[in-house]
C-alpha positions in Angstrom: -50.0 -39.1 -1.4 -47.3 -40.0 -3.8 -45.2 -37.3 -5.4 -45.2 -37.6 -9.2 -42.0 -38.6 -10.8 -42.0 -35.3 -12.8 -42.1 -33.3 -9.6 -39.2 -35.4 -8.2 -37.2 -34.8 -11.3 -37.9 -31.0 -11.1 -36.9 -31.0 -7.4 -33.7 -32.8 -8.2 -32.9 -30.3 -10.9 -33.6 -27.3 -8.6 -31.5 -28.9 -5.9 -28.7 -29.5 -8.4 -28.8 -25.9 -9.6 -28.7 -24.6 -6.0 -25.6 -26.7 -5.4 -24.1 -25.4 -8.6 -24.5 -21.8 -7.3 -23.2 -22.5 -3.8 -20.5 -20.4 -2.2 -17.9 -23.2 -2.6 -17.1 -22.2 -6.2 -16.7 -18.5 -5.2 -14.5 -19.5 -2.3 -12.3 -21.6 -4.6 -11.9 -18.7 -7.0 -11.0 -16.4 -4.1 -8.5 -18.9 -2.8 -7.0 -19.4 -6.3 -6.6 -15.6 -6.7 -5.1 -15.3 -3.2 -2.6 -18.2 -3.9 -1.7 -16.5 -7.2 -1.1 -13.2 -5.5 1.1 -14.9 -2.9 3.1 -16.5 -5.6 3.6 -13.2 -7.4 4.8 -11.6 -4.1 7.2 -14.5 -3.4 8.6 -14.1 -6.9 9.2 -10.4 -6.5 10.8 -11.0 -3.1 13.0 -13.8 -4.3 15.7 -11.5 -5.5 18.6 -12.0 -3.1 19.3 -8.4 -2.1 18.0 -8.2 1.5 21.6 -8.0 2.7 22.0 -4.8 0.7 19.0 -3.3 2.5 19.9 -4.5 6.0 19.9 -1.6 8.5 19.3 1.0 5.8 17.2 3.9 7.0 14.0 4.8 5.3 11.8 7.9 5.9 8.1 7.2 5.4 5.9 10.2 4.7 2.1 9.9 4.2 -0.3 12.5 3.1 -3.9 12.8 1.9 -4.9 14.9 -1.1 -8.2 16.7 -0.6 -10.1 19.5 -2.3 -8.6 21.9 0.2 -5.0 20.8 -0.4 -2.7 18.2 1.0 -3.2 16.9 4.6 0.3 16.3 5.9 0.2 16.1 9.7 2.0 12.9 10.2 0.3 12.3 13.5 -2.9 11.7 11.6 -1.4 8.8 9.7 0.0 6.7 12.5 -2.1 3.6 11.6 -1.0 3.9 7.9 2.6 4.3 9.0 2.5 1.2 11.2 0.9 -0.9 8.5 3.7 0.0 6.0 6.4 -0.1 8.6 6.0 -3.7 9.7 6.3 -4.8 6.0 9.5 -2.7 5.6 11.0 -4.2 8.7 10.7 -7.7 7.3 13.1 -6.6 4.6 15.6 -5.4 7.2 14.9 -1.7 6.8 14.9 0.7 9.8 12.1 3.2 9.5 12.5 6.6 11.0 9.7 6.7 13.5 7.0 9.4 13.6 8.2 10.3 17.1 11.7 10.9 15.7 10.3 13.0 12.9 8.2 15.0 15.4 11.2 15.6 17.6 13.2 16.8 14.7 10.4 19.2 13.7 10.3 20.6 17.3 14.1 21.2 17.0 13.7 23.2 13.8 16.6 25.5 14.7 18.9 22.5 15.2 18.9 20.6 11.9 15.2 19.6 11.6 12.8 18.3 9.1 10.3 21.2 9.2 6.7 20.7 8.4 7.1 22.9 5.4 9.7 20.4 4.0 7.2 17.5 4.5 4.5 19.5 2.8 6.8 20.3 -0.1 7.9 16.7 -0.5 4.3 15.5 -0.6 3.8 18.0 -3.4 6.7 16.7 -5.5 9.2 19.4 -4.4 12.4 17.2 -4.8 14.7 19.9 -3.4 12.8 19.8 -0.2 12.9 16.0 -0.3 16.7 16.1 -0.6 17.0 18.5 2.3 14.7 16.3 4.5 16.6 13.2 3.6 20.0 14.7 4.5 18.7 16.1 7.8 17.2 12.7 8.8 20.2 10.9 7.4 17.9 8.5 5.6 18.9 6.2 2.7 15.5 6.2 1.2 12.2 8.1 1.3 8.9 6.4 0.7 6.0 8.7 0.0 2.5 7.5 0.2 -0.3 9.8 -1.0 -4.0 8.9 -0.4 -6.5 10.2 -2.9 -10.3 9.7 -3.0 -13.4 10.5 -5.0 -17.0 10.2 -4.2 -20.1 9.6 -6.3 -23.4 7.9 -6.3 -23.8 4.4 -7.8 -27.0 4.3 -9.7 -27.1 0.5 -9.9 -27.0 -0.2 -6.2 -28.4 3.2 -5.3 -25.8 3.9 -2.7 -23.1 6.6 -2.2 -19.7 5.3 -3.3 -16.2 6.2 -2.1 -13.2 5.2 -4.3 -9.8 5.4 -2.5 -6.4 5.0 -4.0 -2.9 5.2 -2.6 0.2 5.8 -4.6 3.7 5.0 -3.4 7.0 6.5 -4.6 10.3 5.2 -3.4 13.3 7.5 -3.9 16.9 7.3 -2.9 18.7 9.8 -0.7 19.9 11.5 -3.9 16.3 12.1 -5.1 16.5 9.5 -7.7 13.2 7.7 -8.3 13.6 4.0 -7.7 10.0 2.7 -8.0 6.3 3.5 -8.0 3.4 1.3 -7.0 -0.2 1.8 -6.2 -3.3 0.3 -4.8 -7.0 1.1 -4.9 -10.3 0.1 -3.3 -13.9 1.2 -3.3 -16.7 1.1 -0.8 -20.4 1.8 -0.6 -21.7 4.2 2.0 -18.4 4.3 3.9 -17.0 7.8 3.8 -14.1 7.2 6.2 -11.3 7.8 3.7 -8.6 7.4 6.3 -10.0 4.1 7.6 -10.4 2.8 4.1 -6.8 3.7 3.3 -5.6 1.7 6.3 -7.7 -1.3 5.1 -6.3 -0.8 1.6 -2.7 -0.8 2.9 -3.3 -4.0 5.0 -4.9 -5.7 2.0 -2.5 -4.7 -0.7 0.8 -3.6 1.0 2.4 -7.0 0.6 2.2 -6.6 -3.2 3.2 -2.9 -3.1 6.3 -3.5 -0.9 7.3 -6.5 -2.9 7.2 -4.4 -6.1 9.2 -1.6 -4.5 11.8 -4.2 -3.3 12.0 -5.9 -6.6 12.5 -2.6 -8.5 15.2 -1.5 -6.0 17.1 -4.8 -6.4 16.9 -4.6 -10.2 18.1 -1.0 -10.5 20.8 -1.7 -8.0 22.0 -4.5 -10.2 21.5 -7.2 -7.6 20.0 -10.5 -8.4 21.1 -10.8 -12.0 23.3 -13.5 -13.4 25.9 -14.7 -11.1 29.3 -13.3 -11.8 32.3 -15.7 -12.0 
């Protein structure tokens, strides 16, 4: 039995529409967005001040804001620390390890960064931050605070978790150098800590590049060449 020409035309139209809505266009858009992000990061990192950061010490403190208060046990944020640390090392910075911080805490009577100081710093107590910085002999302190909120998305009829992470870079003198943030959302996944690690791995390149660029600019590096 012959297929009518009208049916063939309709089939061709449907096939054409299916091709038009293939994943290739979405993949191209994602690739374009990814390429644009890489270009932005490269632009931020282009400022020639890595030599000024070489071997500088940075103290990374991570906390999670909850309804019960700030979670600040640094041992709970090892994965977050590692994800940030490897980006900082690319810039030549020497991060103070969590083991070193823990050892200092255990030597509280011998010039230590006590847990109370970490708690105070995560809660914006700059005096405590200065004390911690001096005791750890760090040049910078990077504070990362995880926040989350939950809800129910009526459109997809699923529980929703929104996770954000804010970063604040300060100097040893307490002077704020830069702020940056990232955010992500997930349906049905209530593992805030795990989502925060994913968030860091996905967005840390841009966050660290922003912090680096702001430091270079405020340090007066990378401007017009002096004669």
